[in-house]
A tleap script that builds the chain and sets N, CA, C and O, in Angstrom:
source leaprc.protein.ff14SB
mol = sequence {
  NMET ASP GLN THR TYR ILE ASN ASN PRO ALA
  ILE GLY LYS ASN TRP GLU ASP PHE ARG LYS
  GLU ILE PHE THR PRO GLU GLU ILE ALA GLU
  SER ASN LEU ARG VAL ALA LEU ILE GLY GLU
  ILE ILE LYS ALA ARG LYS GLU GLN GLY ILE
  SER GLN LYS GLU LEU GLU LYS LEU SER GLY
  VAL LYS GLN PRO VAL ILE ALA ARG THR GLU
  LYS GLY ASP THR ASN PRO GLN LEU ASP THR
  ILE LEU LYS ILE LEU ALA PRO LEU GLY LYS
  THR LEU ALA VAL VAL PRO LEU ALA ASP LYS
  CARG
}
set mol.1.N position { 10.360 -4.891 13.980 }
set mol.1.CA position { 11.085 -3.963 14.817 }
set mol.1.C position { 11.070 -4.481 16.243 }
set mol.1.O position { 10.057 -5.000 16.710 }
set mol.2.N position { 12.175 -4.342 16.923 }
set mol.2.CA position { 12.292 -4.754 18.311 }
set mol.2.C position { 11.361 -3.896 19.166 }
set mol.2.O position { 11.490 -2.672 19.195 }
set mol.3.N position { 10.430 -4.536 19.855 }
set mol.3.CA position { 9.436 -3.828 20.658 }
set mol.3.C position { 10.060 -3.055 21.817 }
set mol.3.O position { 9.404 -2.177 22.376 }
set mol.4.N position { 11.304 -3.350 22.199 }
set mol.4.CA position { 11.985 -2.675 23.290 }
set mol.4.C position { 12.063 -1.176 23.053 }
set mol.4.O position { 12.000 -0.398 24.005 }
set mol.5.N position { 12.199 -0.760 21.806 }
set mol.5.CA position { 12.442 0.641 21.489 }
set mol.5.C position { 11.164 1.446 21.261 }
set mol.5.O position { 11.230 2.672 21.170 }
set mol.6.N position { 10.020 0.805 21.168 }
set mol.6.CA position { 8.801 1.511 20.794 }
set mol.6.C position { 8.369 2.538 21.834 }
set mol.6.O position { 8.055 3.666 21.456 }
set mol.7.N position { 8.337 2.210 23.113 }
set mol.7.CA position { 7.892 3.151 24.137 }
set mol.7.C position { 8.967 3.405 25.188 }
set mol.7.O position { 8.658 3.597 26.364 }
set mol.8.N position { 10.197 3.406 24.776 }
set mol.8.CA position { 11.300 3.612 25.700 }
set mol.8.C position { 11.484 5.109 25.945 }
set mol.8.O position { 11.889 5.828 25.031 }
set mol.9.N position { 11.193 5.607 27.178 }
set mol.9.CA position { 11.300 7.037 27.443 }
set mol.9.C position { 12.715 7.574 27.255 }
set mol.9.O position { 12.888 8.761 26.977 }
set mol.10.N position { 13.713 6.736 27.400 }
set mol.10.CA position { 15.090 7.196 27.217 }
set mol.10.C position { 15.377 7.527 25.760 }
set mol.10.O position { 16.241 8.353 25.467 }
set mol.11.N position { 14.664 6.892 24.856 }
set mol.11.CA position { 14.867 7.112 23.428 }
set mol.11.C position { 13.944 8.212 22.928 }
set mol.11.O position { 14.339 9.001 22.070 }
set mol.12.N position { 12.747 8.281 23.437 }
set mol.12.CA position { 11.807 9.301 22.995 }
set mol.12.C position { 10.448 8.710 22.702 }
set mol.12.O position { 10.092 7.639 23.195 }
set mol.13.N position { 9.704 9.423 21.896 }
set mol.13.CA position { 8.326 9.054 21.593 }
set mol.13.C position { 8.235 7.803 20.738 }
set mol.13.O position { 9.185 7.420 20.056 }
set mol.14.N position { 7.074 7.181 20.791 }
set mol.14.CA position { 6.853 6.038 19.924 }
set mol.14.C position { 6.528 6.541 18.512 }
set mol.14.O position { 6.281 7.730 18.310 }
set mol.15.N position { 6.533 5.644 17.565 }
set mol.15.CA position { 6.352 6.012 16.154 }
set mol.15.C position { 5.009 6.703 15.927 }
set mol.15.O position { 4.948 7.703 15.212 }
set mol.16.N position { 3.939 6.190 16.519 }
set mol.16.CA position { 2.616 6.780 16.292 }
set mol.16.C position { 2.566 8.234 16.748 }
set mol.16.O position { 2.028 9.084 16.038 }
set mol.17.N position { 3.113 8.527 17.909 }
set mol.17.CA position { 3.123 9.909 18.398 }
set mol.17.C position { 3.976 10.792 17.496 }
set mol.17.O position { 3.577 11.903 17.147 }
set mol.18.N position { 5.135 10.301 17.124 }
set mol.18.CA position { 6.032 11.057 16.248 }
set mol.18.C position { 5.371 11.310 14.897 }
set mol.18.O position { 5.438 12.420 14.369 }
set mol.19.N position { 4.737 10.291 14.342 }
set mol.19.CA position { 4.075 10.403 13.045 }
set mol.19.C position { 2.975 11.469 13.080 }
set mol.19.O position { 2.819 12.232 12.126 }
set mol.20.N position { 2.226 11.523 14.161 }
set mol.20.CA position { 1.155 12.508 14.301 }
set mol.20.C position { 1.687 13.928 14.401 }
set mol.20.O position { 0.991 14.882 14.052 }
set mol.21.N position { 2.919 14.071 14.877 }
set mol.21.CA position { 3.527 15.402 14.977 }
set mol.21.C position { 4.033 15.909 13.635 }
set mol.21.O position { 3.970 17.109 13.367 }
set mol.22.N position { 4.530 15.021 12.791 }
set mol.22.CA position { 5.157 15.484 11.546 }
set mol.22.C position { 4.260 15.381 10.320 }
set mol.22.O position { 4.543 16.000 9.295 }
set mol.23.N position { 3.172 14.602 10.413 }
set mol.23.CA position { 2.271 14.453 9.275 }
set mol.23.C position { 0.866 14.921 9.649 }
set mol.23.O position { 0.445 14.821 10.801 }
set mol.24.N position { 0.157 15.430 8.655 }
set mol.24.CA position { -1.239 15.811 8.876 }
set mol.24.C position { -2.093 14.550 8.897 }
set mol.24.O position { -1.663 13.505 8.408 }
set mol.25.N position { -3.298 14.634 9.457 }
set mol.25.CA position { -4.191 13.458 9.420 }
set mol.25.C position { -4.462 12.987 7.992 }
set mol.25.O position { -4.611 11.790 7.748 }
set mol.26.N position { -4.525 13.924 7.054 }
set mol.26.CA position { -4.768 13.563 5.658 }
set mol.26.C position { -3.586 12.787 5.090 }
set mol.26.O position { -3.774 11.817 4.356 }
set mol.27.N position { -2.366 13.210 5.426 }
set mol.27.CA position { -1.172 12.492 4.949 }
set mol.27.C position { -1.099 11.097 5.547 }
set mol.27.O position { -0.712 10.147 4.866 }
set mol.28.N position { -1.462 10.970 6.799 }
set mol.28.CA position { -1.465 9.654 7.450 }
set mol.28.C position { -2.501 8.749 6.796 }
set mol.28.O position { -2.226 7.579 6.531 }
set mol.29.N position { -3.700 9.288 6.533 }
set mol.29.CA position { -4.756 8.502 5.887 }
set mol.29.C position { -4.320 8.064 4.495 }
set mol.29.O position { -4.558 6.922 4.101 }
set mol.30.N position { -3.682 8.963 3.746 }
set mol.30.CA position { -3.201 8.619 2.407 }
set mol.30.C position { -2.151 7.521 2.468 }
set mol.30.O position { -2.183 6.581 1.674 }
set mol.31.N position { -1.233 7.637 3.397 }
set mol.31.CA position { -0.194 6.624 3.560 }
set mol.31.C position { -0.804 5.273 3.926 }
set mol.31.O position { -0.418 4.243 3.373 }
set mol.32.N position { -1.750 5.280 4.853 }
set mol.32.CA position { -2.408 4.031 5.255 }
set mol.32.C position { -3.128 3.385 4.077 }
set mol.32.O position { -3.093 2.165 3.912 }
set mol.33.N position { -3.780 4.210 3.260 }
set mol.33.CA position { -4.491 3.686 2.097 }
set mol.33.C position { -3.519 3.084 1.082 }
set mol.33.O position { -3.781 2.015 0.531 }
set mol.34.N position { -2.396 3.768 0.833 }
set mol.34.CA position { -1.381 3.244 -0.089 }
set mol.34.C position { -0.858 1.898 0.385 }
set mol.34.O position { -0.747 0.955 -0.399 }
set mol.35.N position { -0.538 1.812 1.674 }
set mol.35.CA position { -0.014 0.566 2.236 }
set mol.35.C position { -1.040 -0.557 2.097 }
set mol.35.O position { -0.691 -1.678 1.728 }
set mol.36.N position { -2.303 -0.255 2.392 }
set mol.36.CA position { -3.356 -1.271 2.286 }
set mol.36.C position { -3.538 -1.723 0.843 }
set mol.36.O position { -3.670 -2.919 0.585 }
set mol.37.N position { -3.546 -0.789 -0.094 }
set mol.37.CA position { -3.732 -1.128 -1.505 }
set mol.37.C position { -2.573 -1.971 -2.022 }
set mol.37.O position { -2.786 -2.988 -2.682 }
set mol.38.N position { -1.356 -1.552 -1.723 }
set mol.38.CA position { -0.178 -2.324 -2.156 }
set mol.38.C position { -0.216 -3.719 -1.537 }
set mol.38.O position { 0.074 -4.710 -2.208 }
set mol.39.N position { -0.568 -3.791 -0.273 }
set mol.39.CA position { -0.653 -5.083 0.404 }
set mol.39.C position { -1.666 -6.010 -0.253 }
set mol.39.O position { -1.417 -7.208 -0.396 }
set mol.40.N position { -2.807 -5.457 -0.654 }
set mol.40.CA position { -3.838 -6.265 -1.317 }
set mol.40.C position { -3.376 -6.754 -2.688 }
set mol.40.O position { -3.672 -7.884 -3.076 }
set mol.41.N position { -2.659 -5.913 -3.416 }
set mol.41.CA position { -2.134 -6.320 -4.729 }
set mol.41.C position { -1.159 -7.485 -4.557 }
set mol.41.O position { -1.260 -8.501 -5.245 }
set mol.42.N position { -0.223 -7.323 -3.636 }
set mol.42.CA position { 0.776 -8.375 -3.406 }
set mol.42.C position { 0.103 -9.656 -2.931 }
set mol.42.O position { 0.418 -10.743 -3.415 }
set mol.43.N position { -0.820 -9.530 -1.988 }
set mol.43.CA position { -1.521 -10.694 -1.448 }
set mol.43.C position { -2.281 -11.437 -2.546 }
set mol.43.O position { -2.181 -12.659 -2.650 }
set mol.44.N position { -3.034 -10.711 -3.359 }
set mol.44.CA position { -3.812 -11.351 -4.426 }
set mol.44.C position { -2.896 -12.031 -5.433 }
set mol.44.O position { -3.168 -13.151 -5.865 }
set mol.45.N position { -1.818 -11.363 -5.808 }
set mol.45.CA position { -0.890 -11.933 -6.788 }
set mol.45.C position { -0.270 -13.225 -6.256 }
set mol.45.O position { -0.202 -14.230 -6.963 }
set mol.46.N position { 0.177 -13.186 -5.014 }
set mol.46.CA position { 0.825 -14.364 -4.431 }
set mol.46.C position { -0.162 -15.501 -4.185 }
set mol.46.O position { 0.166 -16.666 -4.407 }
set mol.47.N position { -1.372 -15.167 -3.725 }
set mol.47.CA position { -2.385 -16.213 -3.498 }
set mol.47.C position { -2.718 -16.945 -4.790 }
set mol.47.O position { -3.022 -18.138 -4.774 }
set mol.48.N position { -2.661 -16.226 -5.911 }
set mol.48.CA position { -2.979 -16.828 -7.209 }
set mol.48.C position { -1.750 -17.414 -7.886 }
set mol.48.O position { -1.845 -17.963 -8.984 }
set mol.49.N position { -0.599 -17.300 -7.235 }
set mol.49.CA position { 0.628 -17.875 -7.784 }
set mol.49.C position { 1.089 -17.197 -9.066 }
set mol.49.O position { 1.675 -17.832 -9.942 }
set mol.50.N position { 0.820 -15.908 -9.164 }
set mol.50.CA position { 1.191 -15.158 -10.369 }
set mol.50.C position { 2.460 -14.365 -10.099 }
set mol.50.O position { 2.531 -13.614 -9.126 }
set mol.51.N position { 3.448 -14.525 -10.947 }
set mol.51.CA position { 4.678 -13.744 -10.813 }
set mol.51.C position { 4.436 -12.341 -11.372 }
set mol.51.O position { 3.452 -12.094 -12.069 }
set mol.52.N position { 5.345 -11.439 -11.056 }
set mol.52.CA position { 5.241 -10.090 -11.619 }
set mol.52.C position { 5.327 -10.140 -13.138 }
set mol.52.O position { 4.633 -9.385 -13.820 }
set mol.53.N position { 6.155 -11.006 -13.669 }
set mol.53.CA position { 6.299 -11.141 -15.118 }
set mol.53.C position { 4.996 -11.644 -15.745 }
set mol.53.O position { 4.585 -11.161 -16.800 }
set mol.54.N position { 4.353 -12.610 -15.099 }
set mol.54.CA position { 3.066 -13.104 -15.597 }
set mol.54.C position { 2.001 -12.008 -15.512 }
set mol.54.O position { 1.167 -11.872 -16.407 }
set mol.55.N position { 2.036 -11.234 -14.432 }
set mol.55.CA position { 1.082 -10.143 -14.282 }
set mol.55.C position { 1.291 -9.091 -15.364 }
set mol.55.O position { 0.335 -8.455 -15.808 }
set mol.56.N position { 2.538 -8.907 -15.788 }
set mol.56.CA position { 2.827 -8.000 -16.904 }
set mol.56.C position { 2.076 -8.456 -18.160 }
set mol.56.O position { 1.439 -7.653 -18.842 }
set mol.57.N position { 2.161 -9.750 -18.450 }
set mol.57.CA position { 1.489 -10.287 -19.635 }
set mol.57.C position { -0.023 -10.163 -19.538 }
set mol.57.O position { -0.692 -9.896 -20.536 }
set mol.58.N position { -0.565 -10.357 -18.338 }
set mol.58.CA position { -2.011 -10.308 -18.142 }
set mol.58.C position { -2.569 -8.882 -18.120 }
set mol.58.O position { -3.695 -8.638 -18.552 }
set mol.59.N position { -1.765 -7.950 -17.612 }
set mol.59.CA position { -2.258 -6.585 -17.395 }
set mol.59.C position { -1.805 -5.575 -18.431 }
set mol.59.O position { -2.453 -4.547 -18.633 }
set mol.60.N position { -0.681 -5.871 -19.094 }
set mol.60.CA position { -0.110 -4.893 -20.012 }
set mol.60.C position { 0.753 -3.852 -19.313 }
set mol.60.O position { 1.269 -2.939 -19.957 }
set mol.61.N position { 0.914 -3.984 -17.999 }
set mol.61.CA position { 1.761 -3.077 -17.229 }
set mol.61.C position { 3.132 -3.744 -17.096 }
set mol.61.O position { 3.226 -4.893 -16.665 }
set mol.62.N position { 4.178 -3.031 -17.461 }
set mol.62.CA position { 5.534 -3.598 -17.453 }
set mol.62.C position { 5.931 -4.073 -16.057 }
set mol.62.O position { 5.581 -3.450 -15.054 }
set mol.63.N position { 6.665 -5.180 -16.007 }
set mol.63.CA position { 7.088 -5.774 -14.738 }
set mol.63.C position { 7.844 -4.789 -13.852 }
set mol.63.O position { 7.594 -4.771 -12.647 }
set mol.64.N position { 8.760 -3.964 -14.381 }
set mol.64.CA position { 9.442 -3.013 -13.490 }
set mol.64.C position { 8.480 -2.017 -12.827 }
set mol.64.O position { 8.706 -1.589 -11.696 }
set mol.65.N position { 7.415 -1.657 -13.536 }
set mol.65.CA position { 6.411 -0.750 -12.950 }
set mol.65.C position { 5.662 -1.477 -11.830 }
set mol.65.O position { 5.388 -0.893 -10.782 }
set mol.66.N position { 5.334 -2.745 -12.056 }
set mol.66.CA position { 4.673 -3.554 -11.026 }
set mol.66.C position { 5.586 -3.665 -9.806 }
set mol.66.O position { 5.128 -3.509 -8.675 }
set mol.67.N position { 6.861 -3.929 -10.026 }
set mol.67.CA position { 7.819 -4.059 -8.921 }
set mol.67.C position { 7.926 -2.752 -8.133 }
set mol.67.O position { 7.894 -2.760 -6.903 }
set mol.68.N position { 8.052 -1.631 -8.845 }
set mol.68.CA position { 8.143 -0.333 -8.158 }
set mol.68.C position { 6.861 -0.021 -7.400 }
set mol.68.O position { 6.907 0.557 -6.314 }
set mol.69.N position { 5.724 -0.397 -7.961 }
set mol.69.CA position { 4.438 -0.191 -7.299 }
set mol.69.C position { 4.374 -1.010 -6.019 }
set mol.69.O position { 3.982 -0.500 -4.970 }
set mol.70.N position { 4.756 -2.273 -6.103 }
set mol.70.CA position { 4.714 -3.148 -4.932 }
set mol.70.C position { 5.691 -2.699 -3.851 }
set mol.70.O position { 5.433 -2.903 -2.665 }
set mol.71.N position { 6.795 -2.098 -4.237 }
set mol.71.CA position { 7.764 -1.599 -3.261 }
set mol.71.C position { 7.374 -0.235 -2.716 }
set mol.71.O position { 7.956 0.226 -1.734 }
set mol.72.N position { 6.401 0.413 -3.333 }
set mol.72.CA position { 5.994 1.745 -2.899 }
set mol.72.C position { 6.916 2.830 -3.395 }
set mol.72.O position { 6.920 3.939 -2.861 }
set mol.73.N position { 7.705 2.519 -4.422 }
set mol.73.CA position { 8.680 3.467 -4.959 }
set mol.73.C position { 8.098 4.397 -6.009 }
set mol.73.O position { 8.808 5.262 -6.522 }
set mol.74.N position { 6.842 4.241 -6.334 }
set mol.74.CA position { 6.229 5.057 -7.373 }
set mol.74.C position { 4.808 5.416 -6.958 }
set mol.74.O position { 4.223 4.789 -6.074 }
set mol.75.N position { 4.282 6.408 -7.595 }
set mol.75.CA position { 2.903 6.816 -7.342 }
set mol.75.C position { 2.142 6.622 -8.653 }
set mol.75.O position { 1.950 7.576 -9.407 }
set mol.76.N position { 1.707 5.386 -8.926 }
set mol.76.CA position { 1.108 5.087 -10.221 }
set mol.76.C position { -0.229 5.788 -10.417 }
set mol.76.O position { -0.931 6.115 -9.460 }
set mol.77.N position { -0.554 6.006 -11.668 }
set mol.77.CA position { -1.847 6.590 -11.995 }
set mol.77.C position { -2.942 5.566 -11.743 }
set mol.77.O position { -2.697 4.360 -11.698 }
set mol.78.N position { -4.145 6.074 -11.582 }
set mol.78.CA position { -5.297 5.218 -11.297 }
set mol.78.C position { -5.491 4.153 -12.367 }
set mol.78.O position { -5.795 3.005 -12.044 }
set mol.79.N position { -5.323 4.511 -13.626 }
set mol.79.CA position { -5.532 3.514 -14.688 }
set mol.79.C position { -4.509 2.386 -14.599 }
set mol.79.O position { -4.816 1.247 -14.951 }
set mol.80.N position { -3.306 2.684 -14.138 }
set mol.80.CA position { -2.286 1.639 -13.964 }
set mol.80.C position { -2.706 0.680 -12.853 }
set mol.80.O position { -2.599 -0.537 -13.003 }
set mol.81.N position { -3.178 1.228 -11.751 }
set mol.81.CA position { -3.649 0.385 -10.645 }
set mol.81.C position { -4.798 -0.508 -11.111 }
set mol.81.O position { -4.829 -1.700 -10.804 }
set mol.82.N position { -5.730 0.067 -11.844 }
set mol.82.CA position { -6.877 -0.715 -12.332 }
set mol.82.C position { -6.438 -1.815 -13.290 }
set mol.82.O position { -6.996 -2.912 -13.266 }
set mol.83.N position { -5.441 -1.535 -14.139 }
set mol.83.CA position { -4.919 -2.557 -15.053 }
set mol.83.C position { -4.266 -3.702 -14.282 }
set mol.83.O position { -4.374 -4.862 -14.680 }
set mol.84.N position { -3.588 -3.376 -13.179 }
set mol.84.CA position { -2.941 -4.403 -12.356 }
set mol.84.C position { -3.992 -5.225 -11.613 }
set mol.84.O position { -3.869 -6.445 -11.514 }
set mol.85.N position { -5.014 -4.566 -11.097 }
set mol.85.CA position { -6.031 -5.250 -10.307 }
set mol.85.C position { -6.928 -6.182 -11.125 }
set mol.85.O position { -7.293 -7.259 -10.653 }
set mol.86.N position { -7.285 -5.778 -12.341 }
set mol.86.CA position { -8.259 -6.531 -13.137 }
set mol.86.C position { -7.903 -8.006 -13.311 }
set mol.86.O position { -8.747 -8.859 -13.035 }
set mol.87.N position { -6.682 -8.348 -13.760 }
set mol.87.CA position { -6.377 -9.777 -13.927 }
set mol.87.C position { -6.312 -10.539 -12.603 }
set mol.87.O position { -6.334 -11.770 -12.584 }
set mol.88.N position { -6.233 -9.801 -11.507 }
set mol.88.CA position { -6.229 -10.434 -10.191 }
set mol.88.C position { -7.654 -10.622 -9.665 }
set mol.88.O position { -7.866 -11.128 -8.563 }
set mol.89.N position { -8.627 -10.199 -10.484 }
set mol.89.CA position { -10.016 -10.325 -10.087 }
set mol.89.C position { -10.425 -9.286 -9.054 }
set mol.89.O position { -11.350 -9.508 -8.272 }
set mol.90.N position { -9.737 -8.160 -9.055 }
set mol.90.CA position { -9.991 -7.105 -8.074 }
set mol.90.C position { -10.302 -5.788 -8.777 }
set mol.90.O position { -9.998 -5.608 -9.957 }
set mol.91.N position { -10.909 -4.879 -8.035 }
set mol.91.CA position { -11.144 -3.518 -8.507 }
set mol.91.C position { -11.160 -2.601 -7.307 }
set mol.91.O position { -11.035 -3.058 -6.170 }
set mol.92.N position { -11.310 -1.325 -7.544 }
set mol.92.CA position { -11.424 -0.357 -6.454 }
set mol.92.C position { -12.891 -0.019 -6.251 }
set mol.92.O position { -13.702 -0.131 -7.171 }
set mol.93.N position { -13.214 0.389 -5.056 }
set mol.93.CA position { -14.582 0.805 -4.750 }
set mol.93.C position { -14.529 2.070 -3.906 }
set mol.93.O position { -13.620 2.250 -3.097 }
set mol.94.N position { -15.503 2.937 -4.100 }
set mol.94.CA position { -15.631 4.128 -3.287 }
set mol.94.C position { -16.661 3.823 -2.208 }
set mol.94.O position { -17.816 3.513 -2.503 }
set mol.95.N position { -16.233 3.914 -0.968 }
set mol.95.CA position { -17.115 3.587 0.156 }
set mol.95.C position { -17.056 4.726 1.178 }
set mol.95.O position { -16.062 5.450 1.239 }
set mol.96.N position { -18.094 4.887 1.966 }
set mol.96.CA position { -18.073 5.941 2.984 }
set mol.96.C position { -16.959 5.698 3.994 }
set mol.96.O position { -16.635 4.554 4.314 }
set mol.97.N position { -16.383 6.780 4.488 }
set mol.97.CA position { -15.405 6.680 5.554 }
set mol.97.C position { -16.107 6.281 6.839 }
set mol.97.O position { -17.268 6.625 7.059 }
set mol.98.N position { -15.399 5.559 7.677 }
set mol.98.CA position { -15.970 5.177 8.960 }
set mol.98.C position { -16.199 6.430 9.800 }
set mol.98.O position { -15.372 7.342 9.801 }
set mol.99.N position { -17.308 6.472 10.504 }
set mol.99.CA position { -17.622 7.599 11.366 }
set mol.99.C position { -16.639 7.571 12.538 }
set mol.99.O position { -16.500 6.547 13.208 }
set mol.100.N position { -15.961 8.685 12.786 }
set mol.100.CA position { -14.934 8.713 13.807 }
set mol.100.C position { -15.445 9.201 15.155 }
set mol.100.O position { -14.645 9.538 16.028 }
set mol.101.N position { -16.754 9.246 15.343 }
set mol.101.CA position { -17.295 9.700 16.631 }
set mol.101.C position { -17.273 8.623 17.653 }
set mol.101.O position { -17.693 8.841 18.790 }
savepdb mol mol.pdb
quit
């Protein structure tokens, strides 16, 4: 995005301020987590040189589902995410949230 428009008072607020007005902190956190998870899936797949079709064969998850997941067009179930992550040598972990003080 062209940085000219981010804090231009003639246009209005920047995205972060606008986002905080229309979404709850929980919705923002969920969105950030989705983006990070999708990014890690794509990064791991590409680093290993695995196509979506190859990942289908390795995971048992159909390529169109993988594509929709990577595009953020679907909200896959946890077991689907785990099936995609396993052949990439990845898993999910539950960790404490960072202290916001």
